[in-house]
C-alpha positions as a LaTeX table, in Angstrom:
\begin{tabular}{lrrr}
\hline
Residue & $x$ (\AA) & $y$ (\AA) & $z$ (\AA) \\
\hline
Met1 & $-32.52$ & 29.34 & $-12.59$ \\
Ser2 & $-29.44$ & 30.27 & $-15.36$ \\
Asn3 & $-30.14$ & 29.39 & $-18.95$ \\
Asp4 & $-26.55$ & 26.77 & $-18.60$ \\
Thr5 & $-28.63$ & 25.31 & $-15.48$ \\
Ala6 & $-31.57$ & 24.95 & $-17.21$ \\
Thr7 & $-30.23$ & 23.51 & $-20.25$ \\
Ala8 & $-28.27$ & 20.91 & $-17.90$ \\
Ala9 & $-31.20$ & 20.51 & $-16.02$ \\
Ala10 & $-33.81$ & 19.75 & $-19.05$ \\
Ala11 & $-32.32$ & 16.70 & $-19.65$ \\
Val12 & $-33.41$ & 15.63 & $-16.30$ \\
Pro13 & $-36.52$ & 16.38 & $-14.99$ \\
Gln14 & $-36.42$ & 18.30 & $-11.90$ \\
Thr15 & $-38.93$ & 16.42 & $-10.22$ \\
Arg16 & $-39.02$ & 13.49 & $-7.45$ \\
His17 & $-40.19$ & 10.08 & $-9.05$ \\
Leu18 & $-40.15$ & 6.87 & $-7.65$ \\
Gln19 & $-39.84$ & 4.16 & $-10.22$ \\
Thr20 & $-39.48$ & 1.13 & $-7.67$ \\
Ala21 & $-38.67$ & 0.60 & $-3.63$ \\
Ile22 & $-35.40$ & 2.57 & $-2.63$ \\
Pro23 & $-33.23$ & 0.73 & $-3.23$ \\
Gly24 & $-34.43$ & $-0.93$ & $-6.07$ \\
Pro25 & $-33.42$ & $-4.22$ & $-7.97$ \\
Lys26 & $-30.62$ & $-2.91$ & $-10.10$ \\
Ser27 & $-28.99$ & $-1.20$ & $-7.03$ \\
Leu28 & $-29.21$ & $-4.11$ & $-5.06$ \\
Ala29 & $-27.91$ & $-6.30$ & $-7.32$ \\
Leu30 & $-24.82$ & $-3.61$ & $-7.72$ \\
Gln31 & $-24.60$ & $-3.78$ & $-3.99$ \\
Ala32 & $-24.57$ & $-7.51$ & $-3.97$ \\
Asp33 & $-21.18$ & $-6.80$ & $-6.27$ \\
Arg34 & $-19.86$ & $-3.72$ & $-4.10$ \\
Asp35 & $-20.49$ & $-6.12$ & $-0.88$ \\
Ala36 & $-17.91$ & $-8.83$ & $-2.65$ \\
Ala37 & $-15.47$ & $-6.27$ & $-3.56$ \\
Leu38 & $-15.08$ & $-3.79$ & $-1.43$ \\
Pro39 & $-14.12$ & $-3.41$ & 2.66 \\
Asp40 & $-16.85$ & $-2.73$ & 5.18 \\
Gly41 & $-14.66$ & 0.37 & 6.30 \\
Leu42 & $-16.29$ & 2.17 & 3.20 \\
Gly43 & $-19.28$ & 3.20 & 4.60 \\
Arg44 & $-22.79$ & 4.21 & 2.50 \\
Thr45 & $-25.38$ & 6.77 & 3.26 \\
Leu46 & $-28.34$ & 5.50 & 0.75 \\
Pro47 & $-27.76$ & 2.43 & $-0.77$ \\
Val48 & $-28.59$ & 3.19 & $-4.68$ \\
Phe49 & $-26.11$ & 3.79 & $-7.69$ \\
Val50 & $-26.31$ & 6.85 & $-9.61$ \\
Asp51 & $-26.71$ & 6.73 & $-13.34$ \\
Arg52 & $-26.57$ & 10.92 & $-14.15$ \\
Met53 & $-27.18$ & 14.04 & $-12.17$ \\
Ala54 & $-28.43$ & 17.54 & $-13.33$ \\
Gly55 & $-29.89$ & 20.08 & $-11.09$ \\
Gly56 & $-30.94$ & 18.97 & $-7.63$ \\
Ile57 & $-31.79$ & 15.28 & $-9.04$ \\
Ile58 & $-30.02$ & 12.01 & $-8.76$ \\
Val59 & $-31.28$ & 9.54 & $-11.19$ \\
Asp60 & $-30.26$ & 5.84 & $-10.00$ \\
Val61 & $-30.09$ & 2.93 & $-11.86$ \\
Asp62 & $-33.73$ & 1.92 & $-11.56$ \\
Gly63 & $-34.72$ & 5.00 & $-12.75$ \\
Asn64 & $-35.80$ & 6.70 & $-9.60$ \\
Arg65 & $-35.09$ & 10.43 & $-9.37$ \\
Ile66 & $-33.98$ & 11.79 & $-5.75$ \\
Val67 & $-33.97$ & 14.95 & $-4.65$ \\
Asp68 & $-30.08$ & 16.05 & $-3.84$ \\
Leu69 & $-29.72$ & 17.98 & $-0.21$ \\
Ala70 & $-25.82$ & 16.67 & 0.14 \\
Ser71 & $-24.28$ & 17.86 & $-3.09$ \\
Gly72 & $-21.67$ & 15.24 & $-2.49$ \\
Ile73 & $-20.97$ & 16.47 & 0.87 \\
Ala74 & $-20.90$ & 20.44 & $-0.31$ \\
Val75 & $-18.67$ & 19.75 & $-3.47$ \\
Thr76 & $-21.30$ & 19.84 & $-6.57$ \\
Ser77 & $-22.77$ & 23.36 & $-5.40$ \\
Val78 & $-22.74$ & 24.58 & $-9.12$ \\
Gly79 & $-24.86$ & 20.96 & $-9.92$ \\
Ala80 & $-23.14$ & 17.47 & $-10.83$ \\
Ser81 & $-23.25$ & 18.13 & $-14.36$ \\
His82 & $-22.96$ & 22.03 & $-15.37$ \\
Pro83 & $-22.53$ & 22.54 & $-18.89$ \\
Glu84 & $-19.85$ & 24.72 & $-18.78$ \\
Val85 & $-17.91$ & 22.66 & $-15.95$ \\
Val86 & $-18.42$ & 19.53 & $-18.60$ \\
Arg87 & $-17.19$ & 21.62 & $-21.49$ \\
Arg88 & $-14.12$ & 23.09 & $-20.18$ \\
Val89 & $-12.94$ & 19.60 & $-17.97$ \\
Ala90 & $-13.87$ & 18.04 & $-22.22$ \\
Glu91 & $-11.66$ & 20.51 & $-24.00$ \\
Gln92 & $-9.35$ & 20.08 & $-21.35$ \\
Ala93 & $-8.99$ & 16.34 & $-21.62$ \\
Gln94 & $-8.80$ & 16.63 & $-25.14$ \\
Arg95 & $-5.38$ & 18.62 & $-24.78$ \\
Phe96 & $-3.72$ & 16.61 & $-21.49$ \\
Thr97 & $-5.18$ & 15.11 & $-18.59$ \\
His98 & $-1.58$ & 15.32 & $-16.58$ \\
Thr99 & 1.68 & 16.25 & $-16.34$ \\
Cys100 & 2.26 & 17.62 & $-12.84$ \\
Phe101 & 2.54 & 20.81 & $-12.01$ \\
Leu102 & 5.86 & 20.53 & $-10.48$ \\
Val103 & 7.53 & 18.93 & $-13.29$ \\
Thr104 & 6.47 & 21.01 & $-16.12$ \\
Gln105 & 3.42 & 23.97 & $-16.06$ \\
Tyr106 & 0.16 & 25.12 & $-17.24$ \\
Glu107 & $-1.76$ & 28.11 & $-17.12$ \\
Gly108 & $-5.04$ & 26.98 & $-15.17$ \\
Tyr109 & $-3.17$ & 26.40 & $-12.12$ \\
Val110 & $-2.05$ & 29.63 & $-12.12$ \\
Arg111 & $-5.55$ & 31.63 & $-13.07$ \\
Val112 & $-6.93$ & 29.54 & $-10.23$ \\
Ala113 & $-4.58$ & 30.87 & $-8.16$ \\
Glu114 & $-5.10$ & 34.27 & $-9.00$ \\
Trp115 & $-8.69$ & 34.32 & $-8.57$ \\
Leu116 & $-8.46$ & 32.54 & $-4.99$ \\
Asn117 & $-5.84$ & 35.27 & $-4.09$ \\
Ala118 & $-8.21$ & 37.83 & $-5.30$ \\
His119 & $-11.22$ & 36.82 & $-3.84$ \\
Thr120 & $-10.29$ & 35.15 & $-0.28$ \\
Pro121 & $-10.66$ & 37.68 & 2.55 \\
Gly122 & $-7.87$ & 39.86 & 3.44 \\
Asp123 & $-6.89$ & 43.25 & 1.35 \\
Phe124 & $-3.11$ & 41.88 & 1.51 \\
Ala125 & $-0.65$ & 40.07 & $-1.08$ \\
Lys126 & $-1.09$ & 36.51 & $-0.77$ \\
Thr127 & 0.10 & 33.77 & $-3.25$ \\
Thr128 & $-1.51$ & 29.81 & $-3.21$ \\
Ala129 & $-0.61$ & 26.39 & $-3.33$ \\
Leu130 & $-2.94$ & 23.66 & $-5.04$ \\
Phe131 & $-3.41$ & 20.00 & $-3.68$ \\
Ser132 & $-6.51$ & 17.59 & $-4.02$ \\
Thr133 & $-8.21$ & 16.94 & $-0.90$ \\
Gly134 & $-9.17$ & 19.20 & 1.86 \\
Ala135 & $-7.38$ & 17.09 & 4.25 \\
Glu136 & $-4.50$ & 17.67 & 2.14 \\
Ala137 & $-5.19$ & 21.48 & 2.30 \\
Val138 & $-5.28$ & 21.49 & 6.38 \\
Glu139 & $-2.08$ & 19.35 & 6.57 \\
Asn140 & $-0.29$ & 22.13 & 4.48 \\
Ala141 & $-1.28$ & 25.15 & 6.15 \\
Val142 & $-0.11$ & 23.44 & 9.09 \\
Lys143 & 3.48 & 22.80 & 7.81 \\
Ile144 & 3.56 & 26.27 & 6.14 \\
Ala145 & 2.31 & 27.57 & 9.52 \\
Arg146 & 5.52 & 25.91 & 11.24 \\
Ala147 & 7.81 & 26.48 & 8.81 \\
Ala148 & 6.79 & 30.44 & 9.17 \\
Thr149 & 6.76 & 30.37 & 13.21 \\
Gly150 & 9.56 & 27.82 & 13.70 \\
Arg151 & 6.84 & 26.29 & 16.30 \\
Pro152 & 5.29 & 23.02 & 16.29 \\
Gly153 & 1.57 & 23.26 & 17.86 \\
Val154 & $-1.26$ & 23.14 & 16.59 \\
Val155 & $-4.79$ & 24.39 & 18.46 \\
Val156 & $-8.45$ & 22.70 & 17.42 \\
Phe157 & $-11.72$ & 22.90 & 18.75 \\
Ser158 & $-14.24$ & 20.75 & 20.06 \\
Asn159 & $-16.54$ & 19.65 & 17.72 \\
Ala160 & $-14.24$ & 20.03 & 14.80 \\
Tyr161 & $-13.74$ & 18.27 & 11.83 \\
His162 & $-10.54$ & 18.57 & 9.44 \\
Gly163 & $-10.17$ & 15.07 & 7.53 \\
Arg164 & $-9.27$ & 11.34 & 7.57 \\
Thr165 & $-5.32$ & 11.27 & 7.42 \\
Leu166 & $-3.61$ & 10.58 & 10.49 \\
Phe167 & $-2.63$ & 14.09 & 11.44 \\
Thr168 & $-5.99$ & 15.60 & 10.62 \\
Leu169 & $-7.77$ & 13.02 & 12.61 \\
Ala170 & $-5.66$ & 14.13 & 15.76 \\
Met171 & $-7.25$ & 17.58 & 14.95 \\
Thr172 & $-10.65$ & 15.98 & 14.46 \\
Ala173 & $-12.95$ & 15.54 & 17.66 \\
Lys174 & $-14.89$ & 13.09 & 17.03 \\
Asp175 & $-13.66$ & 9.60 & 17.37 \\
Thr176 & $-16.75$ & 7.20 & 16.09 \\
Pro177 & $-16.10$ & 5.94 & 13.26 \\
Tyr178 & $-13.25$ & 8.21 & 12.10 \\
Lys179 & $-10.58$ & 7.13 & 14.93 \\
Thr180 & $-11.54$ & 3.91 & 15.94 \\
Gly181 & $-9.18$ & 1.29 & 15.61 \\
Phe182 & $-6.23$ & 3.78 & 13.80 \\
Gly183 & $-4.48$ & 5.05 & 16.79 \\
Pro184 & $-2.15$ & 6.28 & 17.99 \\
Leu185 & $-2.53$ & 8.99 & 16.30 \\
Pro186 & 0.30 & 11.59 & 16.10 \\
Thr187 & $-1.70$ & 14.15 & 18.90 \\
Asp188 & 1.77 & 15.89 & 20.16 \\
His189 & 1.47 & 19.56 & 19.95 \\
Val190 & $-2.16$ & 18.86 & 19.15 \\
Tyr191 & $-4.55$ & 20.69 & 21.54 \\
Arg192 & $-8.09$ & 21.35 & 21.75 \\
Ala193 & $-9.96$ & 24.97 & 23.07 \\
Pro194 & $-13.70$ & 24.86 & 23.37 \\
Phe195 & $-16.05$ & 26.13 & 20.49 \\
Pro196 & $-18.51$ & 28.09 & 21.85 \\
Asp197 & $-22.10$ & 25.84 & 21.00 \\
Leu198 & $-24.49$ & 28.06 & 22.26 \\
Val199 & $-26.72$ & 24.98 & 22.40 \\
Arg200 & $-24.70$ & 22.91 & 24.91 \\
Trp201 & $-22.67$ & 25.89 & 26.39 \\
Pro202 & $-22.77$ & 25.27 & 29.90 \\
Glu203 & $-24.52$ & 27.71 & 32.25 \\
Thr204 & $-24.80$ & 30.86 & 29.70 \\
Pro205 & $-27.21$ & 32.89 & 29.49 \\
Ser206 & $-26.12$ & 34.71 & 26.24 \\
Pro207 & $-24.25$ & 35.00 & 23.30 \\
Glu208 & $-21.96$ & 37.42 & 24.51 \\
Glu209 & $-20.86$ & 35.82 & 27.34 \\
Ala210 & $-20.37$ & 32.40 & 25.60 \\
Ala211 & $-18.11$ & 33.71 & 23.33 \\
Asp212 & $-16.43$ & 35.72 & 26.15 \\
Glu213 & $-15.60$ & 32.05 & 28.45 \\
Ala214 & $-14.75$ & 30.19 & 25.10 \\
Leu215 & $-11.91$ & 33.35 & 24.47 \\
Gln216 & $-10.73$ & 33.25 & 28.32 \\
Ala217 & $-10.65$ & 29.40 & 27.62 \\
Phe218 & $-8.35$ & 29.83 & 24.66 \\
Glu219 & $-6.22$ & 32.69 & 26.73 \\
Asp220 & $-5.98$ & 30.09 & 29.44 \\
Leu221 & $-4.74$ & 27.34 & 26.92 \\
Val222 & $-2.31$ & 29.76 & 25.06 \\
Ala223 & $-0.68$ & 30.34 & 28.87 \\
Glu224 & $-0.52$ & 26.77 & 29.66 \\
Val225 & 1.20 & 25.42 & 26.80 \\
Gly226 & 3.15 & 28.58 & 26.34 \\
Ala227 & 2.58 & 31.02 & 22.83 \\
Glu228 & 6.24 & 30.28 & 21.60 \\
Gln229 & 5.13 & 26.84 & 21.35 \\
Leu230 & 2.22 & 27.35 & 19.14 \\
Ala231 & 2.22 & 27.70 & 15.10 \\
Cys232 & $-1.02$ & 28.21 & 14.38 \\
Val233 & $-4.82$ & 28.22 & 15.14 \\
Val234 & $-7.13$ & 26.26 & 13.10 \\
Ile235 & $-10.86$ & 26.63 & 13.02 \\
Glu236 & $-13.86$ & 26.34 & 10.64 \\
Pro237 & $-15.61$ & 29.51 & 10.57 \\
Ile238 & $-19.36$ & 27.03 & 10.82 \\
Gln239 & $-18.44$ & 23.91 & 12.19 \\
Gly240 & $-19.16$ & 21.25 & 9.66 \\
Glu241 & $-18.70$ & 17.58 & 10.71 \\
Gly242 & $-19.36$ & 18.61 & 14.36 \\
Gly243 & $-22.88$ & 19.66 & 13.51 \\
Phe244 & $-23.31$ & 23.09 & 11.04 \\
Ile245 & $-22.58$ & 25.02 & 14.32 \\
Val246 & $-22.55$ & 28.99 & 13.99 \\
Pro247 & $-20.25$ & 30.78 & 16.34 \\
Pro248 & $-21.25$ & 33.72 & 18.09 \\
Asp249 & $-21.33$ & 37.01 & 16.28 \\
Gly250 & $-17.70$ & 38.52 & 16.93 \\
Tyr251 & $-16.36$ & 35.12 & 18.22 \\
Leu252 & $-14.03$ & 34.63 & 15.45 \\
Leu253 & $-12.40$ & 38.05 & 14.92 \\
Arg254 & $-11.69$ & 38.40 & 18.59 \\
Leu255 & $-10.16$ & 34.80 & 18.36 \\
Ala256 & $-7.89$ & 36.37 & 15.53 \\
Glu257 & $-6.85$ & 39.25 & 17.24 \\
Ala258 & $-6.15$ & 37.08 & 20.39 \\
Ala259 & $-3.80$ & 34.75 & 18.41 \\
Arg260 & $-2.11$ & 37.45 & 16.74 \\
Arg261 & $-0.96$ & 38.82 & 20.01 \\
His262 & 0.70 & 36.04 & 20.98 \\
Gly263 & 2.21 & 35.69 & 17.46 \\
Ile264 & 0.05 & 32.69 & 16.24 \\
Ile265 & $-1.13$ & 32.22 & 12.37 \\
Val266 & $-4.50$ & 31.97 & 12.07 \\
Val267 & $-5.77$ & 29.41 & 9.68 \\
Gly268 & $-9.83$ & 29.46 & 8.23 \\
Asp269 & $-10.97$ & 26.12 & 7.46 \\
Glu270 & $-13.25$ & 27.05 & 4.66 \\
Val271 & $-13.55$ & 23.77 & 2.97 \\
Gln272 & $-16.68$ & 23.17 & 3.85 \\
Ala273 & $-18.58$ & 26.16 & 3.86 \\
Gly274 & $-16.69$ & 28.59 & 1.17 \\
Leu275 & $-17.33$ & 29.06 & $-2.23$ \\
Gly276 & $-20.75$ & 30.55 & $-2.11$ \\
Arg277 & $-22.26$ & 27.85 & 0.51 \\
Thr278 & $-23.47$ & 30.03 & 3.70 \\
Gly279 & $-24.48$ & 33.24 & 0.85 \\
Thr280 & $-20.79$ & 34.97 & 0.75 \\
Leu281 & $-18.03$ & 33.78 & $-1.08$ \\
Phe282 & $-16.67$ & 33.00 & 1.86 \\
Ala283 & $-18.19$ & 31.84 & 5.50 \\
Ser284 & $-15.56$ & 34.04 & 7.31 \\
Glu285 & $-16.94$ & 37.38 & 5.99 \\
His286 & $-19.95$ & 36.96 & 7.91 \\
Asp287 & $-18.13$ & 38.03 & 10.83 \\
Ser288 & $-15.56$ & 40.22 & 9.67 \\
Phe289 & $-13.11$ & 37.24 & 9.92 \\
Val290 & $-9.78$ & 37.32 & 8.03 \\
Pro291 & $-7.21$ & 34.21 & 8.26 \\
Asp292 & $-4.09$ & 34.43 & 8.12 \\
Leu293 & $-4.35$ & 31.11 & 6.06 \\
Val294 & $-7.28$ & 29.80 & 4.17 \\
Cys295 & $-7.98$ & 26.50 & 3.07 \\
Thr296 & $-10.57$ & 25.41 & 0.20 \\
Ala297 & $-11.54$ & 22.53 & $-1.06$ \\
Lys298 & $-15.06$ & 20.59 & $-1.83$ \\
Ala299 & $-16.90$ & 23.21 & $-3.98$ \\
Leu300 & $-13.74$ & 24.38 & $-5.73$ \\
Gly301 & $-13.28$ & 21.72 & $-8.37$ \\
Gly302 & $-17.17$ & 21.48 & $-9.08$ \\
Gly303 & $-16.87$ & 17.74 & $-8.43$ \\
Leu304 & $-13.17$ & 17.26 & $-9.53$ \\
Pro305 & $-11.00$ & 16.40 & $-6.90$ \\
Leu306 & $-9.15$ & 19.64 & $-5.97$ \\
Ser307 & $-7.90$ & 21.79 & $-2.93$ \\
Ala308 & $-5.70$ & 25.25 & $-1.89$ \\
Val309 & $-3.99$ & 26.81 & 0.82 \\
Thr310 & $-4.19$ & 30.42 & 0.07 \\
Gly311 & $-2.34$ & 33.01 & 2.60 \\
Arg312 & $-0.24$ & 35.91 & 3.20 \\
Ser313 & 2.51 & 36.24 & 0.85 \\
Glu314 & 5.21 & 36.27 & 3.64 \\
Ile315 & 4.12 & 33.47 & 5.44 \\
Met316 & 3.32 & 31.12 & 2.14 \\
Ala317 & 7.19 & 31.97 & 1.24 \\
Ala318 & 8.74 & 30.65 & 4.36 \\
Val319 & 8.59 & 26.95 & 2.62 \\
Pro320 & 11.72 & 26.47 & 0.45 \\
Pro321 & 10.94 & 25.37 & $-3.64$ \\
Gly322 & 9.99 & 21.96 & $-3.34$ \\
Gly323 & 8.49 & 21.69 & 0.30 \\
Leu324 & 4.98 & 22.08 & $-0.99$ \\
Gly325 & 3.18 & 19.77 & $-3.89$ \\
Gly326 & 2.26 & 16.77 & $-5.00$ \\
Thr327 & 1.92 & 14.72 & $-8.30$ \\
Tyr328 & $-1.90$ & 15.23 & $-8.82$ \\
Ala329 & $-2.22$ & 18.31 & $-6.69$ \\
Gly330 & $-3.64$ & 21.31 & $-8.78$ \\
Asn331 & $-4.51$ & 18.57 & $-11.78$ \\
Pro332 & $-5.03$ & 20.42 & $-15.13$ \\
Leu333 & $-9.16$ & 18.80 & $-15.37$ \\
Ala334 & $-9.43$ & 20.14 & $-12.06$ \\
Cys335 & $-8.37$ & 23.71 & $-12.31$ \\
Glu336 & $-10.28$ & 23.69 & $-15.75$ \\
Ala337 & $-13.12$ & 22.87 & $-13.70$ \\
Ala338 & $-12.65$ & 25.28 & $-10.92$ \\
Leu339 & $-12.20$ & 28.17 & $-13.44$ \\
Ala340 & $-15.70$ & 27.25 & $-14.98$ \\
Val341 & $-17.09$ & 27.28 & $-11.21$ \\
Phe342 & $-15.65$ & 30.87 & $-10.30$ \\
Asp343 & $-17.62$ & 32.13 & $-13.58$ \\
Ile344 & $-20.90$ & 30.63 & $-12.50$ \\
Leu345 & $-20.86$ & 31.88 & $-8.97$ \\
Glu346 & $-20.55$ & 35.21 & $-10.30$ \\
Arg347 & $-22.89$ & 34.96 & $-13.37$ \\
Glu348 & $-25.71$ & 33.23 & $-11.58$ \\
Asp349 & $-25.20$ & 34.90 & $-8.36$ \\
Leu350 & $-24.87$ & 31.53 & $-6.32$ \\
Pro351 & $-24.18$ & 33.30 & $-2.88$ \\
Gly352 & $-27.73$ & 34.95 & $-3.61$ \\
Arg353 & $-29.44$ & 31.71 & $-4.20$ \\
Ala354 & $-27.86$ & 30.56 & $-1.07$ \\
Arg355 & $-29.39$ & 33.23 & 0.88 \\
Ala356 & $-32.65$ & 32.77 & $-1.14$ \\
Ile357 & $-32.27$ & 28.91 & $-0.20$ \\
Glu358 & $-31.98$ & 29.54 & 3.36 \\
Gln359 & $-35.35$ & 32.05 & 3.61 \\
Arg360 & $-37.14$ & 28.94 & 1.92 \\
Val361 & $-35.44$ & 26.00 & 4.34 \\
Leu362 & $-36.53$ & 28.87 & 7.74 \\
Thr363 & $-40.12$ & 29.48 & 6.40 \\
Ala364 & $-40.43$ & 25.49 & 6.21 \\
Leu365 & $-38.91$ & 24.40 & 9.07 \\
Gly366 & $-38.55$ & 26.78 & 11.30 \\
Pro367 & $-41.91$ & 26.27 & 13.00 \\
Leu368 & $-40.79$ & 22.85 & 14.08 \\
Val369 & $-37.83$ & 24.00 & 16.29 \\
Asp370 & $-39.39$ & 23.18 & 19.95 \\
Ile371 & $-37.40$ & 21.29 & 23.02 \\
Asp372 & $-40.35$ & 19.79 & 24.23 \\
His373 & $-41.20$ & 18.35 & 20.54 \\
Gly374 & $-37.39$ & 17.16 & 20.24 \\
Val375 & $-36.18$ & 19.48 & 18.05 \\
Ala376 & $-33.72$ & 21.93 & 19.84 \\
Gln377 & $-32.25$ & 24.18 & 16.78 \\
Leu378 & $-32.08$ & 25.22 & 13.43 \\
Arg379 & $-28.73$ & 26.73 & 12.60 \\
Gly380 & $-26.20$ & 27.71 & 10.02 \\
Arg381 & $-26.10$ & 30.16 & 7.21 \\
Gly382 & $-27.34$ & 30.33 & 3.33 \\
Ala383 & $-27.27$ & 26.72 & 2.10 \\
Met384 & $-25.32$ & 25.14 & 5.12 \\
Leu385 & $-27.99$ & 24.38 & 7.51 \\
Ala386 & $-29.22$ & 21.86 & 9.76 \\
Val387 & $-31.54$ & 20.56 & 12.26 \\
Glu388 & $-30.68$ & 19.17 & 16.15 \\
Phe389 & $-32.65$ & 16.35 & 17.45 \\
Val390 & $-32.83$ & 16.09 & 21.36 \\
Arg391 & $-35.19$ & 13.95 & 23.31 \\
Pro392 & $-38.23$ & 15.88 & 24.08 \\
Gly393 & $-37.96$ & 18.30 & 26.91 \\
Ser394 & $-34.30$ & 18.05 & 27.36 \\
Leu395 & $-30.85$ & 18.58 & 25.63 \\
Glu396 & $-29.97$ & 15.04 & 25.45 \\
Pro397 & $-29.01$ & 14.01 & 22.12 \\
Ala398 & $-31.21$ & 11.89 & 20.00 \\
Pro399 & $-29.26$ & 10.31 & 17.40 \\
Ala400 & $-31.99$ & 7.76 & 16.75 \\
Thr401 & $-34.48$ & 10.44 & 15.62 \\
Ala402 & $-31.82$ & 11.77 & 13.53 \\
Val403 & $-31.51$ & 8.30 & 11.97 \\
Ala404 & $-34.89$ & 7.59 & 11.79 \\
Val405 & $-35.72$ & 10.94 & 9.79 \\
Ala406 & $-32.93$ & 10.72 & 7.33 \\
Arg407 & $-34.38$ & 6.99 & 6.60 \\
Thr408 & $-38.01$ & 8.10 & 5.79 \\
Cys409 & $-36.43$ & 10.80 & 3.53 \\
His410 & $-34.63$ & 8.33 & 1.78 \\
Glu411 & $-37.46$ & 5.69 & 1.52 \\
Gln412 & $-39.37$ & 8.99 & $-0.51$ \\
Gly413 & $-36.92$ & 9.98 & $-2.60$ \\
Val414 & $-35.04$ & 12.68 & $-0.60$ \\
Leu415 & $-31.22$ & 12.62 & 0.03 \\
Val416 & $-30.36$ & 13.95 & 3.52 \\
Leu417 & $-27.33$ & 13.40 & 5.51 \\
Val418 & $-27.06$ & 12.82 & 9.11 \\
Cys419 & $-24.16$ & 14.63 & 11.22 \\
Gly420 & $-22.80$ & 16.11 & 14.81 \\
Thr421 & $-20.70$ & 15.30 & 17.61 \\
Phe422 & $-23.48$ & 13.23 & 18.58 \\
Gly423 & $-25.21$ & 11.93 & 15.37 \\
Asn424 & $-28.49$ & 13.73 & 16.06 \\
Val425 & $-27.88$ & 16.42 & 13.26 \\
Ile426 & $-29.48$ & 16.18 & 9.63 \\
Arg427 & $-27.72$ & 18.37 & 7.51 \\
Leu428 & $-28.83$ & 20.06 & 4.38 \\
Leu429 & $-26.61$ & 21.28 & 1.36 \\
Pro430 & $-28.63$ & 21.26 & $-1.57$ \\
Pro431 & $-27.04$ & 22.49 & $-5.19$ \\
Leu432 & $-27.19$ & 26.19 & $-5.01$ \\
Val433 & $-28.57$ & 25.63 & $-8.07$ \\
Ile434 & $-31.67$ & 23.76 & $-7.21$ \\
Asp435 & $-35.34$ & 24.64 & $-8.50$ \\
Asp436 & $-37.55$ & 26.36 & $-5.95$ \\
Asp437 & $-40.43$ & 24.04 & $-6.47$ \\
Leu438 & $-37.91$ & 20.88 & $-6.26$ \\
Leu439 & $-36.53$ & 22.29 & $-2.84$ \\
Asn440 & $-40.19$ & 22.84 & $-1.43$ \\
Asp441 & $-40.96$ & 19.38 & $-2.57$ \\
Ala442 & $-38.20$ & 18.25 & $-0.55$ \\
Leu443 & $-38.15$ & 20.08 & 2.74 \\
Asp444 & $-42.16$ & 19.09 & 2.99 \\
Val445 & $-40.96$ & 15.36 & 2.88 \\
Leu446 & $-38.40$ & 16.92 & 5.51 \\
Ala447 & $-41.22$ & 18.47 & 7.68 \\
Asp448 & $-43.58$ & 15.30 & 7.33 \\
Ala449 & $-40.39$ & 12.92 & 9.01 \\
Val450 & $-39.64$ & 15.65 & 11.59 \\
Arg451 & $-43.31$ & 15.64 & 13.13 \\
Gln452 & $-43.36$ & 11.88 & 12.22 \\
His453 & $-40.38$ & 11.11 & 14.52 \\
Ala454 & $-39.22$ & 14.14 & 16.49 \\
Ala455 & $-41.99$ & 14.24 & 19.05 \\
Ala456 & $-42.39$ & 10.46 & 19.27 \\
Ala457 & $-38.85$ & 9.92 & 20.51 \\
Asp458 & $-38.96$ & 8.89 & 24.68 \\
Pro459 & $-39.24$ & 12.30 & 26.73 \\
Val460 & $-36.14$ & 12.90 & 29.19 \\
Gly461 & $-36.61$ & 10.29 & 32.27 \\
Val462 & $-38.33$ & 7.77 & 29.98 \\
Ser463 & $-35.81$ & 4.87 & 29.27 \\
Ser464 & $-36.10$ & 3.46 & 25.61 \\
\hline
\end{tabular}
């Protein structure tokens, strides 16, 4: 742990501690206020209210110290109160909080763009436009690709997640709860190809054959729709909400080559996987995958809303002046937070830390993988890892098991998230600055919960 991270953590003991049941009485009282003031459509994972956070610990209003294996869904990778982020944001707030970069400009926006131009995959000339959310970045990448090609079509993939706006919902694969009741969606010109999920790819004995078959399915889709109708292909180098699915080696590189043969722009959605999370600055680097446009968000702003589209200069230049932007896009506070994040990533070698986290998780949870005992796979890269649960002896998804495991972890003060197309996956996204002892303690709790619930699920052929 670096000196700066240690300073932040010192104010909050980096140990799990239960002062009350979870949720405690103060959280329950606030929950009643929330229920009266907010709509039910705003879901919740852990019904506690936070007082403060540092390192890998969440302190709730009842004094419980909860281990954070979520990072606000991969946002607070450098921790939720890193001193450098706090300092730079506070200093910027004293100067000004907002002016809209499209009205009067400020240096922070330019410096963030310069860093992304230099560090995203590809050694070609790039430019960057900043936005506020991941969905906003994805939609703008599509706008840019359409402007550059004059084509309307967008290819996305099974299990994909790209956001909650109407158009990114059309791009997202999972219906419930994201799409329920919100149709009709703008699905015209959105086409879906299969993503090579090795757990569920039908009748395929090898990753290589799965990749071959998925690529052939993409080519078949292009032939059916017509390449002249397709502006871009948008893909997550590791699928996020879909279940942290890692494609076979070489698939992304070959997909990009196939798309470019047809004049289709390649968009890499690094919203969740980027900025050190997978053990490299960008998840695309694991497969030598170089998108034409890269979308970043989440960890980019260190907890403040910030996203970006970075891409080939000639593609980005296709949009005329005034075609991109937004009132809050590239907010000055968020830009200063991002500049702090960039420094921390390098100074504290957080990609290296992600790789170390991966080894600890594999050691703790790897021995539990056994289809006959309800655990189909432990997968992911770096500090973006997931456990998939199935009914013992089959590949039938077991969402109730994932929910039970998460509930047990939450009761014991460890925050984990459920995800996956079938809701049967526990995903791990700890802050990259989490203390080793704290991580080990949380993994012990999770491993015990898996042992308690996974094998106890109804085996295949037995009704619940």
